[in-house]
KEDREN-578926 format. One line per field, with one value per residue: x, y, z of N, C-alpha, C in turn; residue in three letters; chain. Coordinates in steps of 0.2 Angstrom, whole numbers. Example, Ala and Ser with C-alpha at 12.3 -4.5 7.8 and 13.67 -1.06 7.14 Angstrom:
REM KEDREN-578926
n.u	66, 64
n.v	-28, -11
n.w	39, 35
ca.u	62, 68
ca.v	-22, -5
ca.w	39, 36
c.u	66, 64
c.v	-16, 0
c.w	39, 39
residuo	ALA, SER
cadena	A, A
//
This chain:
REM KEDREN-578926
n.u	25, 38, 48, 49, 37, 28, 31, 27, 14, 9, 11, 3, -10, -12, -12, -24, -34, -34, -24, -13, -8, -10, -1, 8, 14, 26, 28, 35, 47, 48, 57, 73, 77, 68, 60, 44, 30, 16, 0, -11, -12, 0, 6, -5, -7, 4, 3, 1, -10, -21, -30, -46, -54, -66, -82, -81, -87, -84, -83, -73, -65, -49, -34, -18, -4, 11, 25, 39, 54, 66, 83, 85, 74, 62, 46, 38, 23, 12, -4, -15, -31, -43, -56, -61, -67, -75, -83, -94, -90, -77, -72, -64, -63, -55, -54, -46, -44, -41, -25, -19, -32, -42, -54, -67, -82, -99, -102, -91, -80, -70, -53, -47, -50, -49, -54, -54, -58, -59, -68, -71, -59, -51, -44, -49, -45, -51, -55, -63, -64, -63, -72, -67, -60, -47, -44, -37, -31, -31, -16, -6, 11, 26, 39, 56, 71, 81, 90, 98, 105, 112, 121, 129, 134, 146, 148, 158, 155, 157, 150, 135, 134, 131, 115, 108, 96, 79, 71, 58, 44, 31, 17, 6, -12, -25, -40, -47, -57, -68, -65, -54, -37, -21, -4, 12, 29, 42, 59, 71, 87, 98, 113, 129, 135, 127, 118, 126, 127, 135, 133, 124, 106, 90, 74, 58, 43, 27, 12, -5, -17, -32, -40, -53, -59, -49, -39, -27, -28, -21, -5, 11, 25, 42, 55, 71, 75, 63, 54, 40, 27, 10, -4, -21, -37, -53, -71, -76, -86, -95, -103, -112, -106, -114, -118, -115, -104, -93, -93, -90, -96, -110, -108, -95, -80, -71, -55, -45, -31, -15, -11, 1, 13, 20, 37, 44, 54, 72, 72, 60
n.v	-64, -51, -47, -33, -29, -35, -28, -15, -17, -20, -8, 0, -5, -1, 13, 13, 10, 20, 22, 30, 47, 64, 69, 79, 82, 78, 65, 50, 44, 29, 16, 9, -4, -12, -25, -33, -43, -48, -41, -33, -37, -40, -27, -20, -27, -25, -13, -2, 10, 9, 19, 24, 34, 45, 48, 50, 41, 30, 21, 12, 7, -1, -1, -8, -7, -13, -10, -17, -15, -24, -26, -29, -23, -29, -29, -32, -34, -32, -34, -30, -31, -23, -19, -6, -1, 11, 15, 26, 26, 23, 10, -2, -10, -21, -29, -42, -47, -61, -61, -52, -51, -42, -35, -33, -39, -38, -51, -57, -66, -61, -66, -64, -56, -42, -35, -21, -17, -4, 0, -11, -15, -25, -35, -44, -57, -64, -79, -82, -94, -106, -102, -97, -87, -76, -69, -55, -45, -28, -19, -7, 1, -6, -4, -5, -14, -15, -5, -4, -16, -16, -6, -11, -22, -23, -23, -22, -19, -10, 6, 9, 18, 35, 42, 55, 68, 66, 74, 85, 89, 101, 97, 104, 105, 94, 88, 73, 59, 67, 74, 86, 85, 85, 86, 78, 75, 64, 62, 50, 46, 32, 29, 25, 9, 6, -5, -14, -7, 1, 14, 29, 27, 32, 34, 38, 45, 48, 56, 59, 67, 68, 79, 80, 68, 61, 52, 44, 46, 43, 36, 35, 26, 26, 15, 9, -4, -12, -6, 4, 8, 10, 16, 17, 25, 22, 24, 31, 32, 42, 38, 29, 13, -4, -11, -24, -27, -25, -35, -51, -65, -75, -89, -92, -99, -94, -90, -86, -76, -73, -56, -46, -34, -19, -15, 0, 11, 16, 30, 34
n.w	-49, -46, -31, -29, -35, -27, -15, -18, -21, -8, -2, -9, -7, 6, 4, -3, 6, 14, 24, 23, 25, 21, 6, 5, 16, 25, 19, 14, 2, -8, 0, -3, 0, 7, 9, 7, 11, 0, -1, 11, 24, 32, 34, 40, 52, 58, 64, 55, 47, 55, 60, 55, 41, 45, 40, 27, 15, 2, -14, -26, -41, -43, -51, -54, -62, -69, -78, -85, -93, -102, -106, -119, -125, -123, -116, -100, -94, -80, -72, -60, -53, -43, -30, -20, -4, 8, 23, 31, 45, 44, 42, 31, 16, 4, -11, -21, -37, -49, -55, -69, -75, -87, -85, -73, -68, -62, -58, -55, -44, -30, -27, -15, 0, 11, 26, 36, 51, 60, 70, 77, 80, 73, 60, 46, 35, 21, 13, -1, -8, 0, 10, 22, 36, 43, 58, 65, 79, 80, 83, 91, 89, 97, 109, 103, 104, 94, 90, 101, 103, 91, 93, 103, 99, 92, 79, 65, 52, 37, 35, 25, 9, 10, 7, -3, 3, -1, -15, -17, -26, -31, -40, -43, -46, -52, -60, -55, -58, -56, -45, -36, -36, -28, -33, -31, -33, -28, -27, -25, -22, -25, -19, -27, -25, -15, -17, -23, -35, -49, -52, -47, -44, -48, -40, -44, -36, -39, -34, -32, -23, -15, -5, -2, -3, 4, -1, -11, -27, -39, -43, -47, -50, -53, -55, -57, -55, -56, -65, -71, -61, -61, -52, -52, -48, -52, -58, -46, -33, -22, -11, 3, 5, 5, 20, 24, 17, 25, 35, 41, 32, 38, 35, 35, 42, 55, 60, 74, 75, 83, 88, 79, 84, 78, 79, 86, 77, 78, 78, 83
ca.u	27, 44, 48, 48, 30, 25, 32, 23, 7, 7, 11, -3, -16, -12, -15, -31, -38, -34, -19, -8, -11, -9, 5, 12, 16, 31, 27, 42, 48, 49, 64, 76, 79, 64, 55, 38, 26, 11, -6, -11, -12, 6, 7, -10, -6, 10, 1, 0, -16, -26, -35, -50, -56, -73, -87, -80, -87, -83, -81, -70, -61, -42, -30, -11, -1, 18, 28, 46, 58, 72, 89, 84, 68, 56, 42, 34, 17, 8, -9, -19, -37, -46, -61, -60, -73, -74, -89, -93, -87, -69, -71, -62, -63, -52, -55, -42, -46, -36, -20, -20, -38, -43, -59, -70, -89, -103, -103, -84, -79, -63, -48, -45, -54, -47, -59, -51, -63, -56, -73, -71, -52, -49, -43, -51, -43, -56, -54, -69, -64, -65, -76, -64, -57, -43, -45, -31, -33, -26, -12, -1, 18, 29, 46, 61, 78, 86, 96, 103, 109, 117, 126, 133, 136, 153, 148, 162, 153, 157, 143, 133, 135, 126, 111, 106, 89, 74, 69, 50, 41, 24, 15, -1, -18, -29, -46, -47, -63, -72, -63, -48, -31, -15, 1, 19, 34, 47, 64, 75, 93, 102, 120, 133, 138, 122, 115, 131, 126, 141, 132, 118, 100, 85, 67, 53, 36, 22, 6, -11, -21, -38, -42, -60, -60, -44, -37, -23, -31, -16, 2, 16, 32, 47, 61, 75, 75, 57, 50, 35, 20, 4, -10, -26, -44, -59, -78, -76, -93, -95, -109, -111, -107, -118, -115, -113, -97, -88, -94, -88, -102, -111, -106, -87, -76, -66, -49, -42, -23, -12, -9, 9, 14, 25, 42, 46, 61, 76, 71, 54
ca.v	-57, -51, -44, -26, -28, -37, -23, -9, -19, -19, -1, 3, -7, 4, 19, 13, 9, 26, 21, 35, 53, 69, 67, 85, 84, 72, 59, 47, 40, 22, 15, 5, -11, -14, -30, -34, -48, -45, -40, -28, -40, -39, -20, -17, -31, -22, -6, 3, 11, 7, 24, 25, 41, 46, 53, 51, 35, 29, 15, 13, 1, 0, -4, -8, -10, -13, -12, -18, -15, -27, -23, -30, -19, -33, -27, -37, -30, -36, -30, -32, -27, -23, -15, -4, 2, 14, 17, 33, 25, 22, 4, -2, -17, -22, -36, -43, -52, -65, -57, -52, -50, -36, -31, -36, -38, -39, -58, -60, -67, -60, -71, -63, -50, -39, -30, -18, -14, 0, 1, -17, -16, -31, -36, -50, -59, -69, -83, -85, -101, -111, -99, -96, -80, -76, -63, -52, -40, -22, -16, -1, -1, -7, -2, -10, -14, -17, 0, -5, -22, -14, -1, -15, -29, -23, -25, -18, -19, -4, 9, 10, 25, 40, 44, 62, 68, 66, 80, 86, 94, 102, 97, 108, 102, 92, 84, 65, 56, 72, 78, 90, 81, 89, 81, 79, 70, 64, 58, 47, 43, 26, 30, 20, 4, 4, -11, -16, -4, 5, 21, 30, 25, 37, 32, 44, 43, 54, 55, 64, 66, 72, 81, 79, 60, 59, 46, 44, 44, 41, 35, 33, 25, 23, 12, 6, -11, -15, -3, 9, 5, 15, 14, 22, 23, 23, 23, 33, 34, 45, 36, 24, 6, -8, -12, -31, -28, -24, -40, -58, -68, -80, -96, -92, -101, -88, -92, -80, -77, -69, -50, -44, -27, -16, -12, 7, 12, 19, 37, 36
ca.w	-48, -42, -25, -30, -37, -21, -10, -20, -20, -1, 0, -13, -3, 12, 2, -5, 12, 18, 29, 22, 25, 16, 3, 4, 23, 28, 15, 13, -4, -7, 2, -8, 2, 13, 5, 11, 8, -4, 3, 16, 31, 36, 36, 45, 58, 62, 67, 50, 44, 60, 60, 49, 39, 47, 37, 19, 12, -5, -17, -32, -44, -42, -56, -53, -68, -69, -85, -84, -100, -102, -109, -126, -127, -121, -110, -96, -90, -75, -70, -54, -52, -36, -28, -13, -1, 14, 25, 35, 51, 43, 40, 25, 13, -2, -15, -26, -42, -53, -58, -77, -78, -90, -82, -67, -69, -56, -56, -54, -37, -29, -25, -8, 3, 17, 30, 41, 55, 65, 75, 81, 81, 70, 53, 43, 29, 19, 7, -4, -11, 5, 15, 29, 37, 48, 62, 69, 83, 78, 89, 89, 89, 103, 109, 100, 106, 89, 90, 107, 101, 86, 96, 108, 96, 90, 72, 61, 45, 34, 34, 18, 6, 13, 2, -2, 5, -7, -17, -17, -32, -31, -47, -44, -45, -58, -58, -57, -56, -54, -39, -37, -32, -28, -35, -28, -35, -24, -31, -21, -26, -21, -20, -30, -20, -9, -19, -28, -41, -50, -53, -43, -47, -45, -40, -43, -34, -40, -31, -33, -17, -15, 2, -2, -2, 8, -4, -16, -33, -44, -40, -53, -47, -58, -51, -63, -54, -57, -70, -70, -59, -61, -48, -53, -45, -57, -56, -39, -30, -15, -7, 8, 3, 9, 27, 24, 14, 31, 40, 38, 30, 43, 34, 35, 48, 57, 64, 77, 76, 88, 84, 79, 85, 75, 83, 85, 74, 83, 78, 86
c.u	34, 43, 46, 40, 26, 25, 27, 16, 5, 6, 4, -10, -17, -15, -22, -36, -38, -29, -13, -11, -9, -2, 10, 15, 20, 29, 34, 42, 49, 56, 67, 77, 75, 58, 49, 34, 20, 5, -6, -11, -6, 7, 2, -9, 0, 9, 0, -8, -22, -32, -39, -52, -63, -76, -86, -81, -86, -82, -78, -67, -53, -38, -22, -8, 7, 21, 36, 49, 64, 77, 88, 77, 62, 52, 38, 29, 13, 2, -13, -25, -40, -52, -60, -66, -71, -81, -88, -90, -79, -67, -69, -62, -59, -53, -50, -44, -40, -31, -20, -26, -39, -49, -63, -78, -93, -103, -96, -83, -71, -59, -47, -49, -50, -52, -55, -56, -60, -61, -72, -63, -49, -48, -45, -48, -47, -54, -60, -70, -66, -70, -73, -61, -52, -44, -39, -33, -28, -23, -7, 6, 21, 36, 51, 68, 83, 92, 101, 108, 114, 122, 131, 136, 143, 154, 153, 161, 154, 150, 142, 134, 129, 121, 109, 99, 85, 72, 61, 48, 34, 22, 8, -7, -21, -35, -46, -53, -68, -71, -56, -43, -25, -9, 8, 23, 40, 52, 69, 81, 97, 109, 124, 136, 133, 119, 119, 130, 132, 140, 125, 112, 95, 78, 63, 46, 32, 15, 1, -16, -26, -40, -49, -62, -55, -41, -32, -27, -27, -9, 6, 23, 37, 54, 65, 76, 69, 52, 46, 29, 15, -2, -15, -33, -49, -65, -79, -84, -93, -102, -108, -112, -111, -115, -112, -106, -92, -90, -92, -95, -103, -109, -99, -85, -71, -61, -46, -35, -21, -10, -1, 9, 20, 30, 43, 53, 65, 75, 64, 54
c.v	-56, -47, -37, -25, -30, -31, -17, -11, -18, -12, 2, 1, -3, 10, 19, 13, 15, 26, 26, 42, 58, 69, 73, 87, 77, 66, 56, 44, 33, 20, 9, -3, -13, -19, -31, -39, -45, -45, -35, -31, -38, -32, -18, -21, -28, -15, -1, 4, 9, 12, 24, 32, 41, 50, 54, 44, 35, 22, 16, 7, 3, -4, -3, -11, -8, -15, -12, -19, -18, -24, -24, -27, -23, -30, -32, -33, -35, -31, -34, -28, -28, -19, -13, 0, 5, 16, 23, 32, 23, 15, 3, -9, -16, -29, -36, -48, -56, -60, -58, -51, -43, -32, -36, -34, -39, -46, -61, -60, -65, -66, -70, -56, -48, -34, -28, -14, -10, 1, -5, -18, -22, -31, -43, -51, -65, -72, -86, -92, -107, -108, -99, -89, -81, -69, -61, -46, -34, -20, -11, -4, -2, -6, -7, -9, -15, -12, -1, -11, -20, -10, -5, -21, -29, -24, -20, -17, -12, -1, 10, 17, 29, 43, 51, 62, 68, 73, 80, 91, 95, 102, 101, 104, 99, 88, 77, 62, 61, 76, 81, 86, 85, 84, 83, 73, 70, 59, 56, 44, 38, 27, 24, 16, 2, -3, -14, -13, 1, 12, 22, 29, 30, 33, 38, 41, 49, 52, 60, 62, 71, 73, 80, 72, 58, 52, 48, 42, 41, 41, 32, 32, 22, 21, 8, -2, -15, -12, 2, 5, 11, 12, 19, 20, 26, 22, 25, 35, 36, 44, 30, 17, 2, -10, -19, -32, -28, -29, -47, -62, -74, -87, -97, -95, -97, -91, -86, -81, -72, -62, -49, -37, -25, -13, -5, 7, 16, 27, 39, 38
c.w	-44, -36, -25, -31, -31, -16, -12, -20, -13, 1, -3, -9, 3, 10, 0, 0, 16, 24, 28, 21, 20, 13, 4, 11, 25, 25, 13, 6, -3, -5, -2, -6, 8, 10, 10, 7, 5, 1, 8, 23, 35, 38, 41, 52, 62, 64, 62, 48, 48, 60, 54, 47, 41, 42, 30, 16, 5, -8, -24, -35, -44, -47, -55, -59, -68, -76, -84, -91, -99, -106, -117, -129, -125, -115, -107, -93, -86, -73, -64, -53, -45, -35, -21, -11, 6, 17, 29, 42, 51, 42, 33, 22, 6, -5, -20, -31, -45, -56, -66, -80, -81, -87, -77, -68, -62, -53, -54, -46, -36, -26, -17, -6, 10, 20, 36, 45, 61, 71, 80, 83, 79, 63, 51, 36, 27, 13, 4, -6, -6, 11, 22, 29, 43, 51, 66, 73, 81, 84, 86, 90, 96, 103, 106, 103, 101, 89, 95, 105, 96, 89, 100, 105, 93, 83, 68, 54, 42, 33, 27, 15, 9, 7, 3, 0, -1, -9, -18, -22, -31, -38, -48, -43, -52, -55, -60, -54, -53, -48, -40, -33, -33, -29, -32, -31, -31, -27, -26, -25, -22, -23, -24, -25, -15, -10, -24, -35, -42, -51, -49, -47, -44, -46, -39, -41, -34, -37, -31, -28, -17, -7, 3, 0, 3, 6, -10, -23, -39, -41, -46, -50, -53, -54, -56, -61, -56, -62, -67, -67, -58, -57, -49, -50, -51, -54, -48, -38, -23, -11, -2, 5, 7, 15, 27, 21, 20, 36, 36, 37, 36, 42, 33, 42, 49, 62, 67, 78, 81, 84, 84, 79, 81, 79, 81, 82, 79, 83, 81, 93
residuo	UNK, UNK, UNK, UNK, UNK, UNK, UNK, UNK, UNK, UNK, UNK, UNK, UNK, UNK, UNK, UNK, UNK, UNK, UNK, UNK, UNK, UNK, UNK, UNK, UNK, UNK, UNK, UNK, UNK, UNK, UNK, UNK, UNK, UNK, UNK, UNK, UNK, UNK, UNK, UNK, UNK, UNK, UNK, UNK, UNK, UNK, UNK, UNK, UNK, UNK, UNK, UNK, UNK, UNK, UNK, UNK, UNK, UNK, UNK, UNK, UNK, UNK, UNK, UNK, UNK, UNK, UNK, UNK, UNK, UNK, UNK, UNK, UNK, UNK, UNK, UNK, UNK, UNK, UNK, UNK, UNK, UNK, UNK, UNK, UNK, UNK, UNK, UNK, UNK, UNK, UNK, UNK, UNK, UNK, UNK, UNK, UNK, UNK, UNK, UNK, UNK, UNK, UNK, UNK, UNK, UNK, UNK, UNK, UNK, UNK, UNK, UNK, UNK, UNK, UNK, UNK, UNK, UNK, UNK, UNK, UNK, UNK, UNK, UNK, UNK, UNK, UNK, UNK, UNK, UNK, UNK, UNK, UNK, UNK, UNK, UNK, UNK, UNK, UNK, UNK, UNK, UNK, UNK, UNK, UNK, UNK, UNK, UNK, UNK, UNK, UNK, UNK, UNK, UNK, UNK, UNK, UNK, UNK, UNK, UNK, UNK, UNK, UNK, UNK, UNK, UNK, UNK, UNK, UNK, UNK, UNK, UNK, UNK, UNK, UNK, UNK, UNK, UNK, UNK, UNK, UNK, UNK, UNK, UNK, UNK, UNK, UNK, UNK, UNK, UNK, UNK, UNK, UNK, UNK, UNK, UNK, UNK, UNK, UNK, UNK, UNK, UNK, UNK, UNK, UNK, UNK, UNK, UNK, UNK, UNK, UNK, UNK, UNK, UNK, UNK, UNK, UNK, UNK, UNK, UNK, UNK, UNK, UNK, UNK, UNK, UNK, UNK, UNK, UNK, UNK, UNK, UNK, UNK, UNK, UNK, UNK, UNK, UNK, UNK, UNK, UNK, UNK, UNK, UNK, UNK, UNK, UNK, UNK, UNK, UNK, UNK, UNK, UNK, UNK, UNK, UNK, UNK, UNK, UNK, UNK, UNK, UNK, UNK, UNK, UNK, UNK, UNK, UNK
cadena	A, A, A, A, A, A, A, A, A, A, A, A, A, A, A, A, A, A, A, A, A, A, A, A, A, A, A, A, A, A, A, A, A, A, A, A, A, A, A, A, A, A, A, A, A, A, A, A, A, A, A, A, A, A, A, A, A, A, A, A, A, A, A, A, A, A, A, A, A, A, A, A, A, A, A, A, A, A, A, A, A, A, A, A, A, A, A, A, A, A, A, A, A, A, A, A, A, A, A, A, A, A, A, A, A, A, A, A, A, A, A, A, A, A, A, A, A, A, A, A, A, A, A, A, A, A, A, A, A, A, A, A, A, A, A, A, A, A, A, A, A, A, A, A, A, A, A, A, A, A, A, A, A, A, A, A, A, A, A, A, A, A, A, A, A, A, A, A, A, A, A, A, A, A, A, A, A, A, A, A, A, A, A, A, A, A, A, A, A, A, A, A, A, A, A, A, A, A, A, A, A, A, A, A, A, A, A, A, A, A, A, A, A, A, A, A, A, A, A, A, A, A, A, A, A, A, A, A, A, A, A, A, A, A, A, A, A, A, A, A, A, A, A, A, A, A, A, A, A, A, A, A, A, A, A, A, A, A, A, A, A, A, A, A, A, A, A, A
//
């Protein structure tokens, strides 16, 4: 999978786990040049999505499908299937299955599992193949001196083209998986020359958010560099998931890793 799909997959995992709040209030569109590694561990270990949603348990299937159209009309489609859970205490779990699978049954085993235990303040990355888990302590942001060094470094590199502010469009409401969701479309323009592009490029990010479940139920991103990515949640059940889903099985070997804190941006 390409880097843009990896980046979007990471963002979507955070959304699925409840790490992103209401879409119609200060939500940012995807940034053009911020690569990220796949999975949610990197983002959560850097201080994102630490707070859990209390009192709104659910379980659902998640499908992420990206379609890229080449210049000759050839279409490349990638699909990733997952299952997501949240309990009434705000603990979260996401399971990812083999890439390209068309469906997931009760007996199918996930390839990877993430448990975000906001009660214990820890993130667990489980590997079902070898029955191991990595534990990271959850930690908030720390101050960054990156803007200070940039200001005093004497770097004379020309400033990149200034991008116009994103536009926001209210799409109204629709019923998704039996609950009402409100939609918004954010359009971001990458100026000519920002990424060696000879003409401006537009990225659209459409999201449908349920205030009842406090979850993004549908996300559609169109990016000329990577194609269209659709993330949808199906089989939504608003019941308490089994408690053992949010615990590391007793036969797993757990390795504790050092936490990594997210630096604050210069604007913080």
